C-alpha positions as CSV (number, residue, x, y, z in Angstrom):
1,L,30.9,0.4,-52.3
2,S,27.2,0.5,-51.2
3,N,27.0,-3.3,-50.6
4,E,30.3,-3.2,-48.7
5,V,29.1,-0.3,-46.5
6,I,25.7,-1.9,-46.0
7,S,27.1,-5.3,-45.0
8,N,29.5,-3.6,-42.5
9,V,27.2,-0.8,-41.4
10,N,26.9,-2.2,-37.8
11,V,30.6,-1.4,-37.2
12,F,30.1,2.3,-38.1
13,C,30.1,4.7,-35.2
14,S,27.8,7.7,-35.1
15,R,30.7,10.1,-35.9
16,V,31.5,8.2,-39.1
17,L,27.8,8.3,-40.1
18,N,27.7,12.0,-39.3
19,R,30.7,12.6,-41.4
20,M,29.1,10.7,-44.3
21,F,25.7,12.3,-44.1
22,G,26.2,15.4,-42.1
23,N,26.5,17.8,-45.1
24,V,23.7,16.2,-47.0
25,D,20.3,18.0,-46.7
26,S,17.2,18.4,-48.8
27,T,18.8,21.2,-50.9
28,H,21.6,19.0,-52.2
29,V,21.2,17.4,-55.6
30,V,22.6,13.9,-55.8
31,T,22.7,11.3,-58.5
32,E,20.2,8.5,-58.5
33,D,22.9,6.0,-57.5
34,C,24.0,8.1,-54.6
35,H,20.4,8.6,-53.5
36,G,19.9,4.8,-53.7
37,F,23.0,4.2,-51.7
38,L,22.0,6.7,-49.0
39,T,18.5,5.1,-48.9
40,D,19.9,1.6,-48.6
41,V,22.2,2.6,-45.7
42,I,19.5,4.4,-43.8
43,N,17.0,1.5,-44.3
44,H,19.6,-0.9,-43.2
45,L,20.4,1.2,-40.1
46,A,16.7,1.4,-39.3
47,S,16.2,-2.4,-39.6
48,A,19.3,-3.1,-37.6
49,S,18.3,-0.8,-34.8
50,S,14.7,-2.2,-34.8
51,K,16.2,-5.8,-34.6
52,A,18.5,-4.7,-31.8
53,A,15.5,-3.1,-30.0
54,E,13.5,-6.3,-30.4
55,C,16.3,-8.5,-29.1
56,S,16.8,-6.2,-26.1
57,Y,13.1,-6.2,-25.4
58,K,13.0,-10.1,-25.6
59,I,16.0,-10.3,-23.3
60,T,14.3,-8.0,-20.8
61,I,11.0,-9.9,-21.0
62,D,12.9,-13.2,-20.5
63,I,14.7,-11.8,-17.5
64,E,11.5,-10.5,-16.0
65,A,9.8,-13.9,-16.6
66,T,12.7,-15.8,-15.1
67,F,12.6,-13.4,-12.1
68,Q,8.9,-13.8,-11.6
69,S,9.2,-17.6,-11.9
70,A,11.9,-17.6,-9.3
71,L,9.8,-15.5,-7.0
72,L,6.8,-17.7,-7.5
73,I,8.9,-20.8,-6.7
74,I,10.2,-19.2,-3.5
75,V,6.7,-18.2,-2.4
76,I,5.3,-21.6,-3.1
77,F,8.2,-23.3,-1.2
78,R,7.7,-20.9,1.7
79,L,4.0,-21.7,1.8
80,I,4.6,-25.4,1.6
81,S,7.3,-25.2,4.3
82,I,5.0,-23.1,6.6
83,K,2.2,-25.7,6.1
84,I,4.5,-28.6,6.8
85,L,5.8,-26.8,9.9
86,W,2.3,-26.0,11.1
87,K,1.2,-29.6,10.6
88,F,4.3,-30.8,12.4
89,F,3.6,-28.6,15.4
90,V,-0.1,-29.5,15.5
91,L,0.8,-33.3,15.4
92,L,3.4,-32.7,18.1
93,F,0.9,-30.8,20.2
94,K,-1.7,-33.6,19.8
95,F,0.9,-36.2,20.6
96,L,2.1,-34.4,23.7
97,I,-1.4,-33.6,25.0
98,F,-3.2,-36.9,24.2
99,D,-0.5,-39.5,24.3
100,V,1.9,-38.2,26.9
101,F,-0.1,-36.1,29.4
102,L,-3.6,-37.6,29.2
103,S,-2.9,-41.3,28.6
104,P,-1.7,-42.2,32.1
105,K,-4.5,-40.2,33.8
106,L,-7.2,-41.8,31.5
107,M,-5.8,-45.3,32.1
108,E,-5.7,-44.7,35.9
109,D,-9.3,-43.4,36.0
110,G,-10.7,-46.0,33.8
111,L,-12.0,-43.4,31.3
112,Y,-9.7,-44.8,28.6
113,D,-11.3,-48.2,28.8
114,F,-14.7,-46.6,28.7
115,M,-13.8,-44.5,25.6
116,I,-12.5,-47.6,23.8
117,Y,-15.7,-49.5,24.7
118,E,-17.9,-46.7,23.4
119,M,-16.2,-46.5,20.1
């Protein structure tokens, strides 16, 4: 019975365990086999609960790591996109100022030829 109970102990609910062990306290005298059985069940329950706690902790850590990675990726892409947009606007501004607005005036005044000659 003890091996059968130990192998299926995860399916026991707390009420069943309370019924099994609820009347047993330190004043009861039990046989050595019964004491071994109770010890095995309690040890198995303890190891099963610690394994479940480890798994839940690992799942929580994995979820947090995934969330942090996703946030990091979002922040990096936002920074990259902001830098790209900034460079685009700077280039657009330079193009508009120097190529569109200043070029005809420089060419008319002869300053453009002077600047090319000096370079």
